[in-house]
MDTraj code that builds the backbone (N, CA, C; nanometers):
import mdtraj as md
import numpy as np

residues = "MET LYS VAL LYS LEU ASN ASP ARG LEU LEU ALA VAL SER ASN PHE VAL GLU GLU GLU LYS ALA ILE ILE ASP VAL GLY CYS ASP HIS ALA LEU LEU SER ILE TYR LEU VAL GLN ASN LYS LYS PRO LYS LYS VAL ILE ALA SER ASP ILE LYS GLU GLY PRO LEU VAL HIS ALA LYS GLU ASN ILE LYS LYS TYR GLN LEU GLU ASN GLN ILE SER VAL LYS LEU GLY PRO GLY ILE GLU THR ILE GLU ASP ASP ILE ASP THR ILE VAL ILE SER GLY MET GLY GLY LEU ASN MET ILE GLY ILE LEU LYS TYR GLN LYS ASP LEU TYR ARG ASN VAL ASN THR ILE ILE LEU SER PRO ASN SER ASP THR SER GLN VAL ARG LYS GLU ILE CYS LYS LEU GLY PHE TYR ILE GLU LYS GLU ALA LEU VAL LYS GLU LYS HIS ILE ILE TYR PRO VAL ILE ARG PHE GLN ARG GLY LYS ARG LYS TYR HIS GLU SER ASP TYR LEU TYR GLY PRO ILE LEU GLN ALA ASN LYS ASP SER LEU PHE LEU GLU TYR LEU ASN LEU GLU LYS VAL LYS LYS GLU LYS LEU LEU SER LEU LEU PRO LYS LYS TYR PHE HIS LYS ARG LYS GLN LEU LYS LYS GLU LEU LYS MET ILE SER HIS CYS LEU".split()
xyz = np.array([
    [2.7257, -0.6676, 0.3038],
    [2.6248, -0.7637, 0.2587],
    [2.4897, -0.6932, 0.2461],
    [2.4304, -0.7031, 0.1278],
    [2.3034, -0.6373, 0.0997],
    [2.1876, -0.7363, 0.1096],
    [2.0761, -0.6911, 0.1690],
    [1.9565, -0.7739, 0.1768],
    [1.8863, -0.7725, 0.0413],
    [1.8220, -0.8845, 0.0077],
    [1.7478, -0.8940, -0.1174],
    [1.5982, -0.8969, -0.0877],
    [1.5211, -0.8263, -0.1698],
    [1.3766, -0.8195, -0.1530],
    [1.3064, -0.8897, -0.2678],
    [1.1841, -0.9367, -0.2407],
    [1.1023, -0.9860, -0.3512],
    [1.0553, -0.8663, -0.4345],
    [0.9927, -0.8962, -0.5477],
    [0.9556, -0.7890, -0.6412],
    [0.8592, -0.6887, -0.5789],
    [0.7673, -0.7388, -0.4970],
    [0.6683, -0.6485, -0.4379],
    [0.7324, -0.5513, -0.3401],
    [0.8123, -0.6024, -0.2483],
    [0.8775, -0.5142, -0.1509],
    [0.9761, -0.4189, -0.2192],
    [1.0386, -0.4666, -0.3268],
    [1.1294, -0.3801, -0.4015],
    [1.0523, -0.2639, -0.4643],
    [0.9320, -0.2928, -0.5159],
    [0.8476, -0.1876, -0.5725],
    [0.8064, -0.0876, -0.4647],
    [0.7746, -0.1389, -0.3459],
    [0.7391, -0.0508, -0.2338],
    [0.8583, 0.0378, -0.1972],
    [0.9756, -0.0224, -0.1901],
    [1.0963, 0.0538, -0.1527],
    [1.1263, 0.1654, -0.2522],
    [1.0938, 0.1415, -0.3792],
    [1.1185, 0.2432, -0.4820],
    [1.0341, 0.3687, -0.4616],
    [0.9255, 0.3553, -0.3849],
    [0.8375, 0.4695, -0.3577],
    [0.8823, 0.5500, -0.2359],
    [0.9806, 0.4983, -0.1620],
    [1.0303, 0.5671, -0.0426],
    [1.1427, 0.6618, -0.0833],
    [1.1290, 0.7878, -0.0473],
    [1.2315, 0.8861, -0.0802],
    [1.3474, 0.8781, 0.0181],
    [1.4609, 0.9296, -0.0231],
    [1.5802, 0.9265, 0.0621],
    [1.5685, 1.0257, 0.1781],
    [1.6407, 0.9931, 0.2831],
    [1.6556, 1.0805, 0.4011],
    [1.5227, 1.1134, 0.4683],
    [1.4368, 1.0118, 0.4808],
    [1.3086, 1.0276, 0.5488],
    [1.3099, 0.9527, 0.6821],
    [1.2168, 0.9889, 0.7693],
    [1.1967, 0.9170, 0.8955],
    [1.0756, 0.8273, 0.8769],
    [1.0971, 0.6964, 0.8856],
    [1.0005, 0.5981, 0.8354],
    [0.9536, 0.5035, 0.9449],
    [0.8247, 0.4706, 0.9416],
    [0.7753, 0.3584, 1.0193],
    [0.7240, 0.2524, 0.9225],
    [0.7756, 0.1310, 0.9373],
    [0.7377, 0.0151, 0.8564],
    [0.6382, -0.0660, 0.9395],
    [0.5085, -0.0460, 0.9117],
    [0.4013, -0.1068, 0.9918],
    [0.3721, -0.2483, 0.9399],
    [0.3660, -0.3450, 1.0332],
    [0.3502, -0.4841, 0.9913],
    [0.4775, -0.5305, 0.9231],
    [0.5899, -0.5034, 0.9879],
    [0.7221, -0.5195, 0.9244],
    [0.7606, -0.6642, 0.8989],
    [0.6899, -0.7590, 0.9614],
    [0.7222, -0.9019, 0.9459],
    [0.8676, -0.9256, 0.9879],
    [0.9538, -0.9670, 0.8961],
    [1.0915, -1.0004, 0.9329],
    [1.1873, -0.8831, 0.9127],
    [1.1319, -0.7645, 0.8870],
    [1.2084, -0.6380, 0.8782],
    [1.2996, -0.6291, 0.7560],
    [1.2737, -0.7094, 0.6531],
    [1.3592, -0.7047, 0.5341],
    [1.3476, -0.5697, 0.4632],
    [1.2263, -0.5157, 0.4563],
    [1.2095, -0.3849, 0.3939],
    [1.2827, -0.2773, 0.4735],
    [1.2693, -0.2806, 0.6041],
    [1.3378, -0.1823, 0.6900],
    [1.4889, -0.1879, 0.6685],
    [1.5421, -0.3086, 0.6620],
    [1.6866, -0.3271, 0.6413],
    [1.7281, -0.2707, 0.5057],
    [1.6488, -0.3015, 0.4038],
    [1.6791, -0.2532, 0.2690],
    [1.6792, -0.0998, 0.2643],
    [1.5832, -0.0401, 0.3317],
    [1.5742, 0.1064, 0.3317],
    [1.6963, 0.1698, 0.3965],
    [1.7425, 0.1107, 0.5051],
    [1.8636, 0.1631, 0.5708],
    [1.9843, 0.1485, 0.4786],
    [1.9916, 0.0375, 0.4078],
    [2.1070, 0.0122, 0.3207],
    [2.1065, 0.0974, 0.1935],
    [1.9863, 0.1436, 0.1518],
    [1.9773, 0.2060, 0.0191],
    [1.9171, 0.3467, 0.0152],
    [1.8462, 0.3883, 0.1200],
    [1.7735, 0.5148, 0.1135],
    [1.8222, 0.6210, 0.2127],
    [1.9269, 0.5931, 0.2845],
    [1.9854, 0.6892, 0.3796],
    [1.8799, 0.7542, 0.4704],
    [1.7940, 0.6748, 0.5328],
    [1.6873, 0.7342, 0.6141],
    [1.7405, 0.8012, 0.7400],
    [1.6666, 0.9022, 0.7845],
    [1.7000, 0.9663, 0.9112],
    [1.6708, 0.8720, 1.0273],
    [1.5676, 0.7878, 1.0069],
    [1.5216, 0.7019, 1.1161],
    [1.4325, 0.5926, 1.0580],
    [1.4363, 0.4726, 1.1172],
    [1.3461, 0.3644, 1.0764],
    [1.2933, 0.2930, 1.2008],
    [1.1606, 0.2812, 1.2078],
    [1.0957, 0.1981, 1.3091],
    [1.0342, 0.0783, 1.2387],
    [1.0722, -0.0417, 1.2813],
    [1.0121, -0.1653, 1.2316],
    [0.9105, -0.2110, 1.3356],
    [0.7826, -0.2075, 1.2986],
    [0.6749, -0.2318, 1.3952],
    [0.5862, -0.3478, 1.3516],
    [0.5441, -0.4280, 1.4488],
    [0.4510, -0.5370, 1.4192],
    [0.3666, -0.5653, 1.5432],
    [0.2476, -0.6192, 1.5187],
    [0.1562, -0.6496, 1.6290],
    [0.1873, -0.7851, 1.6930],
    [0.2654, -0.8679, 1.6227],
    [0.2950, -1.0033, 1.6707],
    [0.4407, -1.0157, 1.7145],
    [0.4592, -1.0863, 1.8256],
    [0.5942, -1.1052, 1.8782],
    [0.6785, -1.1962, 1.7897],
    [0.6154, -1.2995, 1.7313],
    [0.6884, -1.3972, 1.6494],
    [0.7690, -1.3335, 1.5376],
    [0.7044, -1.2553, 1.4512],
    [0.7797, -1.1904, 1.3439],
    [0.8902, -1.0987, 1.3950],
    [0.8662, -1.0335, 1.5087],
    [0.9667, -0.9411, 1.5617],
    [1.0918, -1.0126, 1.6116],
    [1.0736, -1.1370, 1.6552],
    [1.1916, -1.2175, 1.6927],
    [1.2812, -1.2347, 1.5701],
    [1.2190, -1.2717, 1.4567],
    [1.2949, -1.2874, 1.3322],
    [1.3483, -1.1523, 1.2835],
    [1.2693, -1.0469, 1.3045],
    [1.3135, -0.9127, 1.2643],
    [1.4427, -0.8758, 1.3372],
    [1.4439, -0.8988, 1.4665],
    [1.5632, -0.8660, 1.5457],
    [1.6832, -0.9484, 1.5014],
    [1.6591, -1.0762, 1.4693],
    [1.7677, -1.1631, 1.4217],
    [1.8253, -1.1110, 1.2903],
    [1.7352, -1.0701, 1.1996],
    [1.7816, -1.0185, 1.0704],
    [1.8561, -0.8867, 1.0858],
    [1.8038, -0.7992, 1.1718],
    [1.8701, -0.6706, 1.1949],
    [2.0101, -0.6917, 1.2529],
    [2.0217, -0.7869, 1.3434],
    [2.1528, -0.8191, 1.4014],
    [2.2465, -0.8776, 1.2955],
    [2.1894, -0.9634, 1.2099],
    [2.2679, -1.0258, 1.1022],
    [2.3326, -0.9207, 1.0123],
    [2.2575, -0.8132, 0.9856],
    [2.3090, -0.7079, 0.8985],
    [2.3725, -0.5931, 0.9769],
    [2.3879, -0.6141, 1.1085],
    [2.4577, -0.5194, 1.1964],
    [2.3950, -0.3785, 1.1914],
    [2.2633, -0.3755, 1.2040],
    [2.1912, -0.2488, 1.1973],
    [2.1121, -0.2198, 1.3248],
    [2.1563, -0.2795, 1.4356],
    [2.0849, -0.2610, 1.5625],
    [2.0746, -0.1142, 1.6035],
    [2.1727, -0.0338, 1.5673],
    [2.1717, 0.1068, 1.6064],
    [2.0947, 0.1965, 1.5091],
    [2.0451, 0.1364, 1.3990],
    [1.9790, 0.2179, 1.2971],
    [1.8313, 0.1834, 1.2765],
    [1.7874, 0.0714, 1.3338],
    [1.6467, 0.0319, 1.3217],
    [1.5915, 0.0030, 1.4605],
    [1.4834, 0.0723, 1.4970],
    [1.4152, 0.0462, 1.6236],
    [1.3052, -0.0564, 1.5997],
    [1.3004, -0.1593, 1.6808],
    [1.1977, -0.2635, 1.6685],
    [1.0937, -0.2412, 1.7781],
    [0.9662, -0.2318, 1.7376],
    [0.8614, -0.2016, 1.8350],
    [0.7422, -0.2947, 1.8182],
    [0.6880, -0.3401, 1.9301],
    [0.5701, -0.4252, 1.9337],
    [0.4472, -0.3409, 1.9637],
    [0.3462, -0.3494, 1.8765],
    [0.2238, -0.2740, 1.9014],
    [0.1305, -0.2787, 1.7821],
    [0.0022, -0.2514, 1.8038],
    [-0.0956, -0.2553, 1.6951],
    [-0.0930, -0.1300, 1.6088],
    [-0.1172, -0.1486, 1.4805],
    [-0.1306, -0.0353, 1.3898],
    [-0.0133, 0.0594, 1.3951],
    [-0.0444, 0.1887, 1.4093],
    [0.0617, 0.2902, 1.4151],
    [0.0798, 0.3448, 1.5561],
    [0.0393, 0.2672, 1.6548],
    [0.0544, 0.3124, 1.7935],
    [0.2007, 0.3247, 1.8356],
    [0.2912, 0.2647, 1.7579],
    [0.4341, 0.2715, 1.7906],
    [0.5040, 0.3882, 1.7207],
    [0.4271, 0.4711, 1.6522],
    [0.4853, 0.5834, 1.5784],
    [0.5434, 0.6865, 1.6754],
    [0.6396, 0.7655, 1.6264],
    [0.6965, 0.8747, 1.7052],
    [0.6756, 1.0067, 1.6302],
    [0.6825, 1.1173, 1.7024],
    [0.6436, 1.2479, 1.6476],
    [0.7254, 1.2922, 1.5266],
    [0.8501, 1.2448, 1.5161],
    [0.9348, 1.2909, 1.4057],
    [0.9227, 1.2054, 1.2798],
    [0.8361, 1.1040, 1.2821],
    [0.8155, 1.0202, 1.1633],
    [0.7383, 1.0995, 1.0579],
    [0.7890, 1.0976, 0.9334],
    [0.7204, 1.1691, 0.8254],
    [0.6661, 1.0761, 0.7169],
    [0.7008, 0.9468, 0.7237],
    [0.6579, 0.8520, 0.6192],
    [0.6087, 0.7221, 0.6823],
    [0.4858, 0.6838, 0.6472],
    [0.4294, 0.5557, 0.6908],
    [0.4307, 0.4591, 0.5724],
    [0.4787, 0.3367, 0.5963],
    [0.4777, 0.2329, 0.4931],
    [0.4032, 0.1107, 0.5468],
    [0.3024, 0.0650, 0.4709],
    [0.2295, -0.0568, 0.5081],
    [0.2133, -0.1413, 0.3822],
    [0.2589, -0.2651, 0.3884],
    [0.2506, -0.3539, 0.2721],
    [0.2043, -0.4923, 0.3153],
    [0.1328, -0.5602, 0.2232],
    [0.0960, -0.6996, 0.2476],
    [-0.0128, -0.7186, 0.3499],
    [-0.1015, -0.6219, 0.3606],
    [-0.2117, -0.6276, 0.4562],
    [-0.3418, -0.6011, 0.3800],
    [-0.4522, -0.6511, 0.4310],
    [-0.5805, -0.6239, 0.3694],
    [-0.6112, -0.4752, 0.3688],
    [-0.6738, -0.4284, 0.2619],
    [-0.7021, -0.2864, 0.2487],
    [-0.7891, -0.2304, 0.3594],
    [-0.8877, -0.3081, 0.4043],
    [-0.9767, -0.2596, 0.5099],
    [-0.9021, -0.2443, 0.6417],
    [-0.8050, -0.3316, 0.6670],
    [-0.7217, -0.3162, 0.7869],
    [-0.6392, -0.1874, 0.7800],
    [-0.5845, -0.1603, 0.6624],
    [-0.5071, -0.0367, 0.6442],
    [-0.5939, 0.0863, 0.6707],
    [-0.7148, 0.0833, 0.6154],
    [-0.8070, 0.1954, 0.6359],
    [-0.8363, 0.2140, 0.7843],
    [-0.8646, 0.1033, 0.8543],
    [-0.8941, 0.1101, 0.9974],
    [-0.7803, 0.1696, 1.0776],
    [-0.6581, 0.1283, 1.0453],
    [-0.5393, 0.1785, 1.1151],
    [-0.5256, 0.3299, 1.0991],
    [-0.5500, 0.3773, 0.9776],
    [-0.5255, 0.5187, 0.9476],
    [-0.6454, 0.6085, 0.9762],
    [-0.7646, 0.5542, 0.9628],
    [-0.8849, 0.6354, 0.9790],
    [-0.9118, 0.6713, 1.1245],
    [-0.8815, 0.5792, 1.2142],
    [-0.9193, 0.5986, 1.3540],
    [-0.8026, 0.6382, 1.4435],
    [-0.6870, 0.6662, 1.3833],
    [-0.5719, 0.7091, 1.4626],
    [-0.5053, 0.8320, 1.3998],
    [-0.5879, 0.9224, 1.3467],
    [-0.5364, 1.0381, 1.2724],
    [-0.4439, 1.1263, 1.3560],
    [-0.4747, 1.1390, 1.4841],
    [-0.3940, 1.2264, 1.5702],
    [-0.2508, 1.1765, 1.5846],
    [-0.2303, 1.0471, 1.5637],
    [-0.0973, 0.9894, 1.5814],
    [-0.0012, 1.0256, 1.4685],
    [-0.0558, 1.0628, 1.3519],
    [0.0333, 1.0900, 1.2394],
    [0.0105, 1.2296, 1.1798],
    [-0.0153, 1.3241, 1.2657],
    [-0.0391, 1.4606, 1.2181],
    [0.0857, 1.5222, 1.1539],
    [0.2042, 1.4694, 1.1828],
    [0.3278, 1.5212, 1.1226],
    [0.3698, 1.4438, 0.9977],
    [0.2926, 1.3421, 0.9624],
    [0.3260, 1.2577, 0.8464],
    [0.2777, 1.3241, 0.7183],
    [0.3650, 1.3316, 0.6191],
    [0.3297, 1.3883, 0.4891],
    [0.3145, 1.2823, 0.3805],
    [0.3710, 1.1635, 0.4035],
    [0.3718, 1.0589, 0.3004],
    [0.3229, 0.9266, 0.3578],
    [0.2296, 0.8629, 0.2856],
    [0.1820, 0.7293, 0.3212],
    [0.1973, 0.6401, 0.1988],
    [0.2695, 0.5311, 0.2136],
    [0.2921, 0.4365, 0.1030],
    [0.2250, 0.3045, 0.1387],
    [0.1311, 0.2624, 0.0542],
    [0.0516, 0.1432, 0.0829],
    [0.0555, 0.0455, -0.0341],
    [0.0597, -0.0835, -0.0001],
    [0.0430, -0.1891, -0.1007],
    [-0.0554, -0.2913, -0.0452],
    [-0.1853, -0.2634, -0.0637],
    [-0.2885, -0.3510, -0.0052],
    [-0.3061, -0.4822, -0.0808],
    [-0.3520, -0.5841, -0.0077],
    [-0.3833, -0.7136, -0.0692],
    [-0.5228, -0.7157, -0.1301],
    [-0.6069, -0.6211, -0.0898],
    [-0.7472, -0.6227, -0.1315],
    [-0.8078, -0.4831, -0.1145],
    [-0.9293, -0.4661, -0.1701],
    [-1.0085, -0.3428, -0.1495],
    [-0.9310, -0.2156, -0.1841],
    [-0.8610, -0.2213, -0.2958],
    [-0.7751, -0.1091, -0.3341],
    [-0.8542, 0.0185, -0.3598],
    [-0.9698, 0.0072, -0.4240],
    [-1.0481, 0.1267, -0.4548],
    [-1.0921, 0.1976, -0.3268],
    [-1.1302, 0.1184, -0.2251],
    [-1.1695, 0.1772, -0.0969],
    [-1.0506, 0.2426, -0.0276],
    [-0.9330, 0.1805, -0.0414],
    [-0.8116, 0.2396, 0.0158],
    [-0.7870, 0.3767, -0.0456],
    [-0.7913, 0.3840, -0.1777],
    [-0.7698, 0.5132, -0.2439],
    [-0.8691, 0.6176, -0.1931],
    [-0.9954, 0.5797, -0.1907],
    [-1.1016, 0.6740, -0.1546],
    [-1.0886, 0.7216, -0.0105],
    [-1.0686, 0.6280, 0.0828],
    [-1.0677, 0.6631, 0.2253],
    [-0.9424, 0.7414, 0.2644],
    [-0.8274, 0.7062, 0.2069],
    [-0.7049, 0.7801, 0.2415],
    [-0.7124, 0.9215, 0.1852],
    [-0.7725, 0.9368, 0.0679],
    [-0.7915, 1.0714, 0.0125],
    [-0.8855, 1.1536, 0.1008],
    [-0.9844, 1.0886, 0.1600],
    [-1.0757, 1.1583, 0.2515],
    [-1.0022, 1.2102, 0.3754],
    [-0.8917, 1.1467, 0.4088],
    [-0.8147, 1.1853, 0.5271],
    [-0.7228, 1.3048, 0.5016],
    [-0.7293, 1.3588, 0.3798],
    [-0.6490, 1.4773, 0.3501],
    [-0.5214, 1.4485, 0.2738],
    [-0.5231, 1.3423, 0.1928],
    [-0.4081, 1.3070, 0.1110],
    [-0.4514, 1.2943, -0.0347],
    [-0.3546, 1.3026, -0.1258],
    [-0.3836, 1.2781, -0.2670],
    [-0.2872, 1.1725, -0.3214],
    [-0.3229, 1.1151, -0.4350],
    [-0.2440, 1.0076, -0.4959],
    [-0.1334, 1.0707, -0.5793],
    [-0.0111, 1.0587, -0.5330],
    [0.1014, 1.1212, -0.6025],
    [0.1671, 1.0255, -0.7020],
    [0.1697, 0.8968, -0.6665],
    [0.2421, 0.8006, -0.7491],
    [0.1769, 0.6636, -0.7341],
    [0.1742, 0.5876, -0.8440],
    [0.1149, 0.4525, -0.8407],
    [0.1941, 0.3592, -0.9318],
    [0.1925, 0.2328, -0.8962],
    [0.2509, 0.1300, -0.9830],
    [0.1826, -0.0028, -0.9517],
    [0.1964, -0.0958, -1.0437],
    [0.1527, -0.2332, -1.0204],
    [0.2748, -0.3235, -1.0233],
    [0.2690, -0.4305, -0.9446],
    [0.3784, -0.5273, -0.9428],
    [0.3191, -0.6674, -0.9383],
    [0.3798, -0.7584, -1.0123],
    [0.3306, -0.8964, -1.0182],
    [0.4205, -0.9858, -0.9341],
    [0.3585, -1.0531, -0.8379],
    [0.4324, -1.1421, -0.7475],
    [0.3560, -1.2738, -0.7368],
    [0.4181, -1.3816, -0.7815],
    [0.3553, -1.5146, -0.7791],
    [0.2175, -1.5132, -0.8464],
    [0.2138, -1.4575, -0.9663],
    [0.0942, -1.4541, -1.0526],
    [-0.0175, -1.3635, -1.0000],
    [0.0088, -1.2878, -0.8961],
    [-0.0912, -1.1933, -0.8446],
    [-0.0395, -1.0506, -0.8670],
    [-0.1291, -0.9631, -0.9131],
    [-0.0921, -0.8241, -0.9392],
    [-0.1343, -0.7371, -0.8201],
    [-0.0369, -0.6688, -0.7623],
    [-0.0618, -0.5841, -0.6457],
    [-0.0375, -0.4374, -0.6811],
    [-0.1128, -0.3464, -0.6198],
    [-0.0848, -0.2039, -0.6373],
    [0.0146, -0.1533, -0.5331],
    [0.0878, -0.0494, -0.5699],
    [0.1681, 0.0271, -0.4746],
    [0.1284, 0.1732, -0.4962],
    [0.0887, 0.2407, -0.3884],
    [0.0366, 0.3766, -0.3999],
    [0.1074, 0.4677, -0.2997],
    [0.1521, 0.5823, -0.3478],
    [0.2101, 0.6820, -0.2573],
    [0.1147, 0.8006, -0.2472],
    [0.0703, 0.8261, -0.1246],
    [-0.0175, 0.9390, -0.0955],
    [0.0643, 1.0511, -0.0329],
    [0.0349, 1.1744, -0.0735],
    [0.0966, 1.2922, -0.0137],
    [-0.0119, 1.3786, 0.0498],
    [0.0234, 1.4470, 0.1563],
    [-0.0751, 1.5330, 0.2207],
    [-0.1146, 1.6462, 0.1259],
    [-0.2455, 1.6643, 0.1107],
    [-0.2976, 1.7643, 0.0181],
    [-0.4311, 1.7184, -0.0379],
    [-0.4870, 1.7961, -0.1286],
    [-0.6205, 1.7681, -0.1824],
    [-0.6183, 1.7661, -0.3348],
    [-0.6896, 1.6714, -0.3928],
    [-0.7158, 1.6664, -0.5362],
    [-0.8590, 1.6167, -0.5562],
    [-0.9168, 1.6492, -0.6699],
    [-1.0496, 1.5981, -0.7028],
    [-1.0365, 1.4736, -0.7897],
    [-1.1155, 1.3719, -0.7573],
    [-1.1098, 1.2468, -0.8325],
    [-1.2494, 1.2029, -0.8748],
    [-1.2535, 1.1267, -0.9851],
    [-1.3766, 1.0633, -1.0308],
    [-1.3812, 0.9208, -0.9761],
    [-1.4969, 0.8570, -0.9883],
    [-1.5118, 0.7194, -0.9388],
    [-1.4113, 0.6251, -1.0046],
    [-1.3859, 0.6441, -1.1327],
    [-1.2914, 0.5567, -1.2036],
    [-1.1493, 0.5718, -1.1491],
    [-1.1175, 0.6915, -1.0956],
    [-0.9845, 0.7129, -1.0368],
    [-0.9659, 0.6286, -0.9118],
    [-1.0706, 0.6205, -0.8307],
    [-1.0627, 0.5362, -0.7109],
    [-1.0577, 0.3877, -0.7484],
    [-1.1317, 0.3500, -0.8504],
    [-1.1374, 0.2089, -0.8906],
    [-1.0078, 0.1619, -0.9557],
    [-0.9550, 0.2424, -1.0469],
    [-0.8433, 0.1945, -1.1285],
    [-0.7191, 0.2828, -1.1242],
    [-0.7237, 0.3883, -1.0420],
    [-0.6048, 0.4692, -1.0211],
    [-0.5841, 0.5747, -1.1276],
    [-0.5790, 0.7030, -1.0897],
    [-0.5631, 0.8098, -1.1887],
    [-0.4312, 0.8026, -1.2648],
    [-0.3244, 0.7663, -1.1958],
    [-0.1925, 0.7625, -1.2599],
    [-0.1762, 0.6355, -1.3427],
    [-0.2288, 0.5244, -1.2922],
    [-0.2247, 0.3996, -1.3689],
    [-0.2998, 0.4152, -1.5007],
    [-0.4143, 0.4821, -1.4943],
    [-0.4934, 0.5036, -1.6158],
    [-0.4202, 0.5947, -1.7141],
    [-0.3513, 0.6940, -1.6624],
    [-0.2784, 0.7871, -1.7493],
    [-0.1602, 0.7180, -1.8179],
    [-0.0921, 0.6293, -1.7438],
    [0.0274, 0.5634, -1.7990],
    [-0.0055, 0.4439, -1.8882],
    [-0.1058, 0.3669, -1.8469],
    [-0.1531, 0.2505, -1.9248],
    [-0.0392, 0.1590, -1.9702],
    [0.0416, 0.1133, -1.8754],
    [0.1476, 0.0202, -1.9138],
    [0.0908, -0.1206, -1.9316],
    [0.1740, -0.2131, -1.9743],
    [0.1268, -0.3474, -2.0104],
    [0.0696, -0.4226, -1.8906],
    [0.1266, -0.4036, -1.7730],
    [0.0765, -0.4737, -1.6547],
    [-0.0605, -0.4192, -1.6139],
    [-0.0809, -0.2913, -1.6308],
    [-0.2113, -0.2321, -1.6018],
    [-0.3173, -0.2871, -1.6968],
    [-0.2845, -0.2995, -1.8237],
    [-0.3791, -0.3544, -1.9214],
    [-0.4093, -0.5020, -1.8900],
    [-0.3081, -0.5745, -1.8454],
    [-0.3290, -0.7137, -1.8036],
    [-0.4234, -0.7196, -1.6837],
    [-0.4007, -0.6300, -1.5884],
    [-0.4861, -0.6220, -1.4693],
    [-0.6305, -0.5893, -1.5083],
    [-0.6479, -0.4931, -1.5957],
    [-0.7831, -0.4550, -1.6385],
    [-0.8552, -0.5705, -1.7077],
    [-0.7838, -0.6426, -1.7904],
    [-0.8450, -0.7561, -1.8599],
    [-0.8859, -0.8665, -1.7620],
    [-0.8043, -0.8876, -1.6598],
    [-0.8402, -0.9852, -1.5554],
    [-0.9643, -0.9389, -1.4790],
    [-0.9694, -0.8097, -1.4467],
    [-1.0859, -0.7532, -1.3784],
    [-1.2112, -0.7659, -1.4646],
    [-1.1957, -0.7437, -1.5934],
    [-1.3073, -0.7531, -1.6881],
    [-1.3653, -0.8941, -1.6885],
    [-1.2779, -0.9929, -1.6947],
    [-1.3225, -1.1328, -1.6954],
    [-1.3939, -1.1678, -1.5648],
    [-1.3367, -1.1246, -1.4519],
    [-1.3975, -1.1534, -1.3212],
    [-1.5361, -1.0908, -1.3073],
    [-1.5470, -0.9656, -1.3490],
    [-1.6745, -0.8941, -1.3348],
    [-1.7799, -0.9482, -1.4314],
    [-1.7390, -0.9862, -1.5500],
    [-1.8325, -1.0447, -1.6456],
    [-1.8863, -1.1785, -1.5948],
    [-1.7968, -1.2574, -1.5337],
    [-1.8387, -1.3864, -1.4781],
    [-1.9358, -1.3667, -1.3622],
    [-1.9029, -1.2714, -1.2743],
    [-1.9896, -1.2427, -1.1596],
    [-2.1257, -1.1934, -1.2059],
    [-2.1268, -1.1092, -1.3066],
    [-2.2527, -1.0570, -1.3601],
    [-2.3390, -1.1680, -1.4179],
    [-2.2754, -1.2644, -1.4825],
    [-2.3507, -1.3753, -1.5424],
    [-2.4100, -1.4681, -1.4369],
    [-2.3462, -1.4731, -1.3197],
    [-2.3919, -1.5635, -1.2126],
    [-2.4883, -1.4957, -1.1155],
    [-2.4887, -1.3628, -1.1144],
    [-2.5673, -1.2886, -1.0155],
    [-2.7152, -1.2854, -1.0556],
    [-2.8042, -1.3339, -0.9669],
    [-2.9475, -1.3311, -0.9982],
    [-2.9974, -1.1891, -1.0248],
    [-3.0983, -1.1772, -1.1098],
    [-3.1486, -1.0459, -1.1514],
    [-3.2100, -0.9657, -1.0365],
    [-3.2465, -1.0344, -0.9262],
    [-3.3044, -0.9616, -0.8128],
    [-3.2037, -0.8681, -0.7458],
    [-3.0722, -0.8955, -0.7684],
    [-2.9682, -0.8074, -0.7130],
    [-2.9449, -0.6924, -0.8104],
    [-3.0468, -0.6107, -0.8224],
    [-3.0487, -0.5062, -0.9249],
    [-2.9347, -0.4056, -0.9080],
    [-2.9173, -0.3554, -0.7856],
    [-2.8172, -0.2510, -0.7623],
    [-2.6746, -0.3027, -0.7836],
    [-2.6487, -0.4253, -0.7394],
    [-2.5158, -0.4846, -0.7591],
    [-2.4882, -0.5066, -0.9073],
    [-2.5889, -0.5528, -0.9817],
    [-2.5735, -0.5750, -1.1247],
    [-2.5496, -0.4414, -1.1973],
    [-2.6218, -0.3396, -1.1533],
    [-2.6050, -0.2069, -1.2125],
    [-2.4633, -0.1543, -1.1908],
    [-2.4090, -0.1745, -1.0682],
    [-2.2736, -0.1300, -1.0367],
    [-2.1701, -0.2063, -1.1200],
    [-2.1909, -0.3374, -1.1343],
    [-2.0981, -0.4179, -1.2147],
    [-2.0965, -0.3715, -1.3600],
    [-2.2139, -0.3431, -1.4139],
    [-2.2231, -0.2948, -1.5521],
    [-2.1513, -0.1604, -1.5673],
    [-2.1668, -0.0762, -1.4661],
    [-2.1001, 0.0545, -1.4675],
    [-1.9483, 0.0382, -1.4659],
    [-1.8999, -0.0552, -1.3814],
    [-1.7572, -0.0779, -1.3707],
    [-1.7012, -0.1403, -1.4996],
    [-1.7786, -0.2276, -1.5614],
    [-1.7370, -0.2873, -1.6888],
    [-1.7268, -0.1807, -1.7981],
    [-1.8156, -0.0857, -1.7941],
    [-1.8122, 0.0238, -1.8902],
    [-1.6869, 0.1080, -1.8699],
    [-1.6507, 0.1321, -1.7427],
    [-1.5297, 0.2092, -1.7128],
    [-1.4037, 0.1340, -1.7570],
    [-1.4054, 0.0016, -1.7382],
    [-1.2912, -0.0799, -1.7828],
    [-1.2762, -0.0712, -1.9338],
    [-1.3883, -0.0828, -2.0047],
    [-1.3841, -0.0737, -2.1516],
    [-1.3299, 0.0612, -2.1959],
    [-1.3677, 0.1656, -2.1240],
    [-1.3194, 0.3005, -2.1560],
    [-1.1680, 0.3084, -2.1329],
    [-1.1204, 0.2491, -2.0239],
    [-0.9769, 0.2496, -1.9938],
    [-0.8990, 0.1729, -2.0999],
    [-0.9568, 0.0611, -2.1444],
    [-0.8876, -0.0217, -2.2428],
    [-0.8859, 0.0423, -2.3811],
])
top = md.Topology()
chain = top.add_chain()
for i, resn in enumerate(residues, 1):
    res = top.add_residue(resn, chain, resSeq=i)
    for name in ("N", "CA", "C"):
        top.add_atom(name, md.element.get_by_symbol(name[0]), res)
traj = md.Trajectory(xyz[None], top)
């Protein structure tokens, strides 16, 4: 019996390489962890969450799919439940600033990690910028639409690359590929920023200047 994922988690799973040691941070009901064991032949999977409630359901689901010996369930904040042999961190469905906080202030915990896969709910540009500052580069990106909302999925690899401001805002790989969902996302961003600019009083000079700059970058991308 195979577990089924929603479109967003399926997109996240597609970014996970086979035969990796993975920690699924904020695992909720552990559906992603279960899917990875069933499809990606991982060396190891830790399903971690800060709340006991979701972990109760996680354990029930893991038992349902008879994977108790292949998925470790751990209670703890952020990546404090990580182990030294983990090479891949996955975090999905969390605010971008929370993701940054988890990774920025606990660097020593993941010194052996080479891959970080994130799908933030917000503040995507800051996520790109801050994770790159931690010594990673953007290797792969995609967008996925779930319940009329477009979410990013980003895979970071340890290493260094140089990026422009537009790369942090709209993604270097997304801009290069320019698929239909990316163009839809850009048009939505354009409408939002134009509306905000029209409502923002002129005394907010710096904010208005930044919005105009971002609108110019969107027009260039389009």
